N, C-alpha and C positions, 0 to 999 in steps of 0.2 A: 428145569436140565433132567430132574430125575424123571418128571410126567413123559417127557420125550422118550427116554429109554425104556417106560413102560410099554412107550405105544409100541418100540419098537420089537419089544418081545411077542407081544399081543402079536403084532404081524407076523412074524415067525411062527408063531403056534397054530395061528390061524391059518395062514399061506392060501389067499386070494383075495375078496376086498379089501380087506385091512391092508395089505401091501398097498395098496394104492393109495389109501388113507397116509400110509408111513412118509409116503413119497411125495404128496401134498406137504405133510408137516417139515418134511425137512427144507420145502422150499421157501417156506415161512421162515 
């Protein structure tokens, strides 16, 4: 769960391709 949270923060900071990865992680 902690790793998922870190990914979310990274997505928001980068605001780009990372956002797509975040969506994929949510599906998982």
